[in-house]
Structures are given as structure tokens and as C-alpha cells.
N, C-alpha and C positions, 0 to 999 in steps of 0.2 A: 221364545226368545226373551230375557230380562230386559227391561227397559231402563235399567241402571244406568247412570252416567249422561243419558240422552234427556234433555230438558228443555225447557223454553223459559224465557225471562221471566222472572218473578214466581217460578214455579218451584215447590221444593223437591229436592232429588228424591228419587223412590229409595226406600230402605235406609236410608242417611238420616233423614230428619232433619237436615241442613237446608238453609237458601241458598240458591247457586250462587256462584261467584260473581255473577254480574251485578248482585244487589248488596255485596261487600264491599263499603268503600270506607275509605280511611277520613277519620274525622280531623278538620283541619285543627291547625295548632291554634292555643290560645292568642297569641298576637295576632293571627290571620283573622280569628272569629272576632277578636274585637274590633278589628280595623274594619271587617264586614258590617258589623253592627252601628259603627259610627258613622261610615259612609252612608249607611241607609237613612241617617235623618239629616235632612237638607240643610235644617237652620245651622247644625253643628258645624257642617261642613263650610256655610257660609261664614260663620265666625271664625274658624281655624285661618281661611283663606284670608280674612282681614288682619287677623293676629299675625301671620306668617309676614305679610305685607309691611306692615306696620313695624315689625321686629326689624326687616330687611331694610326698611327706611331709615330706621335708628341707625343700623349697624353701618350703612354706605351714607350716610347723610353726606360725608366729604364730597362723593361724587354725585350725590341726588341734587342737593341744593344749588341753585343756581347763582347765588352770592353769598358772599360772607355773612354771617346772620347778626353780626356786630357792627358792620361796615354801615356807615350813616351815607345818606344822601341830600343834602341840604337843599338841592334843587327838584326834590320831590317829596315833599313832607306831607303825608297824608293824601298821597295819589291815589284815585279809585284803580280798580283792578282793570290792567292793561297787557299788553303783548309782552311790555318789558317787565312789567310785575304782576303776574297772574291773579294774585291775591291782595294787589294794593301794597302800599307802605303805611307805616304808622307815624307816630307826632314826630321821630329824628329821621325820617326817611330809610329805615330798616326795612328790606323787603320782608312781607310777611311770610309770604311760602318759605323761604330760607329758615326762619325762625320757627314755623311749625316744624319742619323737617328735623332740625335740631331741637326743638323743643321734646321730639318724640323720646329722645335719648334720655331726659330728665324725667318725664312723665312714665315711660315704660320699664325705665331703669328703676326708677323709685318703688315702682308697684311689685318688680321681679325680686328686687334685692331685700324689701322689707318683709313681702311673703316668706322669702328664704329664712330671714332670720326667725319669723314668728315659728314657722316648722322646725327649725333648728333646735330653738328653745322648748317649744310646746310639746314636741314629741316626746323627747326623754321623760320630762316631766309626767305626761299623762300616761307613759307606759309604766312608770315606776308606780304612780298613784294606782293604776288599775289592776296592777299584777300583785303588788305587794299587800295592799290593802291596810288596814290598821290605822293605827296613829299616823302612820306616813300619808296615808291617803287623806287623812282627815287634816292634816295641816297644809298639804298641797290644795285641795278643792276649798278650804275656807279662804285662802288667798287668793284663789283663782275666783271664786264667788265675790269676793270684795271688788277687785278689778272690773268685773262683769256688771257691778252694779252702777260702774261710770259709763256713760254713753261714749262709744269706738271714738268720735271724732272729738269729741271734749276731752277725751285723756290724752289723745295725739297733738292737741293744740297746746294743753298743760305742759306734756313732755317736750314739744319744740320749743316752747318759750322759756322754758328751764334751760337747756341745753344751749339755745342760742339759735339766731337764723342763719341757716345752710342747709343745701340739699342732703349733706350726709346726716346732719342732726334730724332733718324730718323724717329720713329713711329710718334712723334709729327710733325715732319716736311713732311711727306708725308701725314698724315689726314689734316693737314692747306692747302698742296697744292691742295687736291681733293675737298675742301668745295665748291669751286666756281663752280665746275660741278652739284652739289647737288642744290645749290642754285637757279640755273638757270632752272635746271630740273623741282625742285618744284614748281617753279613759274608758269613756262608753265603749267604745269598739273593741278595748281588750278586755273589758269585763264579759263582752258578748262573745268572742272567740275563745276566753279561757274556761267557758263552759261546754266546750265542744269535747267530742268523744278522741279526737285525736291528740289534743294537749293532755288529756288525762293518760292517754297510753304511753306518751312521752313521758309524762312524770311516773308512770309506774316503772317504766325501764330504767329509772335511776338518772335522768337528765338533770343535770341542775337548773335552778331558776332562771340565770342567767341567759343560758342556752335556749330553753323553752321560751322565753320572751323575744329573744332575737332571731332565732331558727324557726320558729313555728307559729308566733303571734304575728310577730311585726310583718311579714310578707303578707298576711292576710286583711291588714288593715291600711295597707297603703292605697288601695282603689280609694276609699273614704277620704283620705287624707288628699289625694290627688284633686278629687272632685272640690273640696273644701279650699285649697289651694288656689285653683283657678278662678272659683267665684270670689276669693277674698282680695286677687289681685284686682278686679274691677273696683272693688271698695277701697284699695288703697290707691289707685291712680285718684279717683276723687278725694280722698285725703289730701294727696300730694298737691293737688290743683287748689284745694282750699287752703292749705297751709301756704302755699306761694301767694295766693291771693290776698291774704293777710300778712304778708311780707317775711313770713316766717320759714321759707323754703327756697328754692332758685333765687338767688340775688342777681339784679339786673348789673349789667346789661346782659348776662346769658341768659339765655332763653328757655321759657317754662310756659307751657299752657295757661298755667294758672296766673303766673305772675304777667303775662299777655292780657289775660281778662281784667286784672288789676289795672292797668294802664288803659285798657280801651273804655273803661266804665265811665271815664272823662270825656270820650269823645264819641258816643253813641249817637249823635244826632249829626256830626260832621263826618265821621268816618265810621260807619257801623261795621263795614269788614274787617275792622281791627278785631270786635269780638266775636262776629260769626265764625270766623274759621277756628280759632282755638277752642270755642265751645264745641262746635261741629266736629272738631277732632276727639276730644272729650269723651263726648255722646257717642261717637262710633267705635272707639276703644273700649269703652265700657260695655256696651251693646254686645260686642264681639266677644268678651270673655266670658259675660254672662249665657251667651249661646253657646258656646264652648264648653263651657262648665256644665249646662243642663243636657247637652249631647254626651258627655264623659259619665255622667251620674245615669244616665239610660244605656249607655253601652256596658259600664262596668257592673250594671245590678243584674246579679244572679237570676233574679224572676224574669228576665229578658232573654235568657239564655235558651235554647232550643235542643 
């Protein structure tokens, strides 16, 4: 009697040369596989939780903050942390906790908006330079090299001073300063992907250059751009705090972590909590975005896939 069709798990069926049905499993989708790789990295998940918590705090600041951030209490000037004011008060009686919560809007908003501006400007120019080549690539990259020769923070300070002190101008200055990084990264990624066989095949069947660049090349460079954007947000938060500290960002009495440090430097001995909490907030936000960016880089790296 033939043994065909009677198998044990893990044994090839006789006469068919195929593995048993129990060993054939559907591969997870790309999004599910990416999420599995990301959740396997604990530091990345810690960063993600902190980032999400800070964003929610900034969005719902009106309900989270216990006091009006610009309301003064002349009877509680430079009061130490207490049940009424868990983070203490500042030099004019502002509740520090409330200003930290509302300051997240300025710092995180500046980081996200400036990086979005940098990506919106740098991605198209990098895509054109990397795919077109020739004189176009030469002109774009020489201008990019000139901008990269200036330190990021120095360029942001110069642009903010030229535009004028305000949070909006600070975001524009930071975004323009970070654009050159995305131009160079996008160009390098485009040149690497353009040499692949599927791009040559798309060109051979008569696809126009713009369709090849947008339909075939752009989706394959998005992971690298996403990782760089996450890491750049951390640098943008530091830049916004630096500009506010110098008086070029968020203007008093509106709260910002950098402007709070600017005021707190005059009261380090009398009221150290005025500097501790905004400094700790900047540190935590930058650490969280760096941890998340490293986790995204590992999760999106093809060499990590099995």
C-alpha cells in the first residue's frame, strides 16, 4: 500500500518532493515584520513611549497643566517644590510645571516643524541631483557643500538673528540649516538605488525619468530619510533651546524650555529647580528621539531581516 498522503510533521511527502502543509507558513507583511523588529529593541520602545508621552502632553497641555503658564503669583515667588507647585515657581511666581508642559509645545513643535521643512526642501533637490547628474548635480552639491561647511548651530543662529527673534523665525532658521544634510543623504541614496536592476528594467520598458524617480526610487529611500529625520529632530530641539536661550526663539512670557533656562541662570543658587526641570526636559526629549532613531535604523536595515 502506498504511503503517499500519510506524513508526519516536518517530513517530505512521498512522491511529491514538497514539504508537508504544516511547515508552509505565510510570511508576515512588511509593516508587521517592521513592528516586530522594532519592538524587539527595548531601548527603541523606551524612546517611543517617551516621545508619544511628550507629544500627548504638548497636545493636551490645556488639560494637563495645573495652572495658567503665564499667570503670576506674587505671593509665591521662587517657592520650592510643594504640593501646590510640584516643580516650584520662578522669579515672578509662574508655576514651573505648567510652563514645562506648555514649553513642550514650543520645543517639540519647533523640532517637528523645522525637520519637516528641511525634508520638504532637501528631498526634492537631492532627488534631482542624484538622478539627473551632470551640471545640475554639480550646482546643487557645490551649494550644499558650502552650507555644510558652516556648523549647523552657527548657521541657525545667524539666520535667526537675520530673520528676527520669534519662534516661527527660529523654526525656519533651523529648517534651512538642516536642509543640506537631507540633500546630501537623498542624493547618495538615489545614486545607490538607481544602479539597481529593477530601475534599469523600468528604464528599458520606456518609463519617463520623473516616473522612475517618484515611483521606483523614492519609495526605496524613504526608510533612510525617516531615520535621519528622527535623529535630526533631537538636534533641532537642542537648536531651538539654544536660540531661545539667546533670546532669538520663543519670546517671554510665552514658555519655552530654552527661555526658561535663560531666566534660571540668574537664580541657580536661590532657586536651582528653575534650571533643573527645563534642563531635564531637554535631556529626556533628545535622549528619547535618539533612542527611537537608532531603533528605527536597526529595524529598517535590510541586513537585520531574516
